N, C-alpha and C positions, 0 to 999 in steps of 0.2 A: 833348271833353277830360274832362268830368265822368264820363262812362260809363267811359272808359279808366282814369281814376284810381280809380274805384270797384272795377272788376274787379281791378286790380293789387293793391289793398288786400285785397279779399275773398278772393282766392285766394293771398295771400302765404304763403310757406312758414313764416314765423314764427308764423302762427296754427295751424300743424299741418295735417295732411292733412284735407281735406274732400271728400266726394262729393256735396255739395249742388249742385243744378242751378239756374242762374239763367235766368229767363224775362224777356226785354225786350219791353215793349209800347210800340210807337211808331206815330205816325200816318202816317208816310211810309215808302216803301220804303227799305231800307238804301242809303246812298250809298257812295262808294268808301271813305271812312274807316271807316264802320261795317262794311263787308264785310271790311276788313283786320283789324278786331278780332275779328269773329265767326269768320273762317276762319284766324286765326293761332293760335299756340301757346296764347295766353291764353284764347281763347274756344272753341276747337275741342273738341267733344264735351261741353262743360260749360255752354254757353249756347244758348238758343233765342230766335229773334226772331219775334214775332207782330205783324203789321201790324193796327192798330186803334186805338180810342180808349177810355180807361178810363171814359168816360161811358156807354158802351154795355154793357149786361149780357151780351150775347152774346159780346162781345170779352173781358170779364172771365172768362166761363166758358171760353173758348178758351185763355186764359192760365192757367187753373186757379188763380185768385186765392182761390177758396174753400178750397183745400188748401195755400195758401202759409204758410210759417213766419214770414215778414216781408215787408213791402212798403216799397220805398225810392222816393221821388219826388225826382228830381234836377232842379236848375235850371241854366239857362245863365248862368254867372257872368260871361260876357264882355259882357253887355249894359251899356250906358253910361247911357242916358237913364232918368229916373225913370218916365216914362210907359210905356216898354217893360217895365221891372221890375215895375210895378204890374200890367200885363197878364199877365205870367208868373205872378205870385203869385195873381192872381184865378183863373187856370186851375188852379193847384195846390190852391186851396181847393175848387173844384168836383170835382176828381179825388179829393181826400181824402174829401169827403162821399159821393161815389158808391161808393168802395171800402168805407167804413165801413158804409154801408147794406147792401152786399152781403155783407160779412164783418165781424161785430161783434167778433170776438175777435183777429184778426190785428194784430200791432203795425205801426204805420205811422210811418215816419221821413221827414220832409219837409225839404227845403232851401228857404229863402225868400231873396229878395233885399232886402226891406225889413222892418226889424224891427217896424214898426207892425202888420204882418199876422200876427204870431205868435199873439196872443190869439184871432184869428178861427179859425186852424187848429186850435188846441186845442179850441175850441168845437164844431167839426165832426167831431172824432174823432181827431185826430193824437195819436200816442203821444209823440213827441219832435219838436221843431221846432228847426232850426239856421239861423241867419242868419250867413252867412260874413262879411259886412262888419262886423256887430256883434261877432262873435268876434274878428276881427282888431283892431278898435279896443280891445276889452277887453285883449287881449294887449299891445298897445302901451302902454296905460295901466299895466299891471303892470310894464312895463319902465322906466317913470318912477320907480317905487319900487325895483325890483330890476333893474338893467341886465342885459340878456341873457335875461330871463324869456321873452320871446316866442319866441326861438330854441329854448330848452329845451322849451317847451310844444309848439311846432310839430314838433320832432323826436320827441317822445313820442307824438304823435297819429297818426303814419303810419309805414309800414315801407318807404318808397321806397328808402332807402339800403341797399346790401348791406354785409355785415359785413366789417371789416378786422381786421388784427392789432391787438390791444389795446395801449395804452401800457405801458411797462415796469412801472409800479407796479401794473398790473392783471393781470399775467401770473402767475396762480396755477396751480400744477399740479393742485390738488385742486378747482378750480372746475368744476362741471358746466355746460358751455357748448356752444352749437351754432355756435361760430365757425368758418366755413370758411376756414382759413388758406390753403388752396390754391384758393380761389374765383377766378374770372376777374377779379372786382373787385380782389382783393388783388394778383394778378399785375400788373394794369394800373397799380396805384397803390403798388407796393412802393418807389417812390422817395420816399415821404413820410418825410422824416427829421426834420422839426421836431416836437418833442414836442407842441406845442400843436395842430398839425394832426392828428397821430395821435390825440390826446385827443378832439378834436372828432369825427372820423370814427368812432371807437369808440363815443362817446356817442350819436351819431346812429343807431346800429343798435338802440338800446334802445327798447322800448315798454312800455306798462302792460298787465298780464295779471291776470285775476281767477281765483284758484284757491281751491277750498273747503278749509277747515280740517278736518283729520281729528279724529275724536271724542276721541282721547287728548290733543289740544291744548287742550281746553276747560279753562278755569281758569288757564291760563298767562298770564304777564304779556306785554303787547304789546311793550314796549321790550326785554325780555330776548330774545324771539324775533327782533326786528329785529337785535339785536347778533349773534346766532348766525348768522342767514342771511347777513349781510353779510361777516362775517369768516371764515366757513367755505365759503360758496357764491358770494360775490361778487354777490349780488342785493340790492336795496333793497326792503323792505316799507314802502310809503309810507302805508298806511292799511288800513282794513277796511270792509266793508259789513256793518253791524250789523243782525241780524234783530230784536234787542231794541228798536232805534230805528227800526222800520218800514222796514228795508232802507236806511236813510240811510247815505251814505258819510262816514266819519269819517277825516279826514286827520291822521295823527300824533296820535291821541287821547291826551289827558293824563289826569292824575288816577289813574294806576295802572290803566289799562284792562286788563281780563282778557278773554280770548277766551270767547265764549258760544256756545250751541248755534245752528247755522245760519249762523254768521259765515263770511265769505269774505275772503281776503287779497288786497290789491292790490300786485302785485310789479312793480318795474322791472327788466326782464331783457332779454337779447339775443334772446329767442325763446320761443315757447310751450314747446318742449322743455326749455329751460334752466329756465324757471319751474316746470314740473312736476317736473323732477329735483330742484330745490332744495327744493320742498315735500315731496317723498318722503323727503328726507334727514332730515326732522324725525321720525325714528323714535323710539319711546319709549326704547329702549336708548341711542341716540346722544344724545338730548335729555338723558337723565339724566347721562351722562358729561360733557356740555358744561356743564351747569348747576352742576356741582360746583365 
């Protein structure tokens, strides 16, 4: 399930076209479910399965880990007992250490089942460590302060839901969007007449995308750009990744924050195409007319 969810997200159309190939390194021969993924539309011609163990250098060479742009170590989230979870996390620690010793530059992203093992993984070379249980508890805690926050965060973190017709108040003729009004999902669910249900389905198609600011936007006010993007393009700029602050992510920066060199915008949009289109609309001439 973890592998299928990963591939669905990795190759999702909302991220734009990618010709990146995925190599899967597993200890066992592919079972029926694995072959269904590899031979299906999702994995055909884009994935390769290599039988072996990441602890063995020969197997790492066969999987071409030395040339990889990123490595993802997935965990079986269906395990229930703490003993089995600790065993899986211990294996992830050894795998991370082996890969880091083999390739010192590749980013390594690791899933763990027990939050207490996160510091160890960082010590052995992991770039980013994610504990699903910990993340779910944090989202639920956020919902205690802001009801529905966990649903919002969950929808923004994945692209599993296909686009539907936007609610009436979001149907702008000038919004650059990748909404497939004639998609199979919409045809199947065109009976959704309740506004709240259409609102939820439309919102569930949105995710967060990072787009570089163009040079001519340097010095412009963050909130002014937010206002323009939302009311002209229908996308939300939720924050920036600031190069001046050591690439720290600033959510809704205050104090009259102005865009600096090397900053990137974080947009909530229905797809990468829509996010790029909205960013491209911040042309100097258009920006000057809008700011008047």
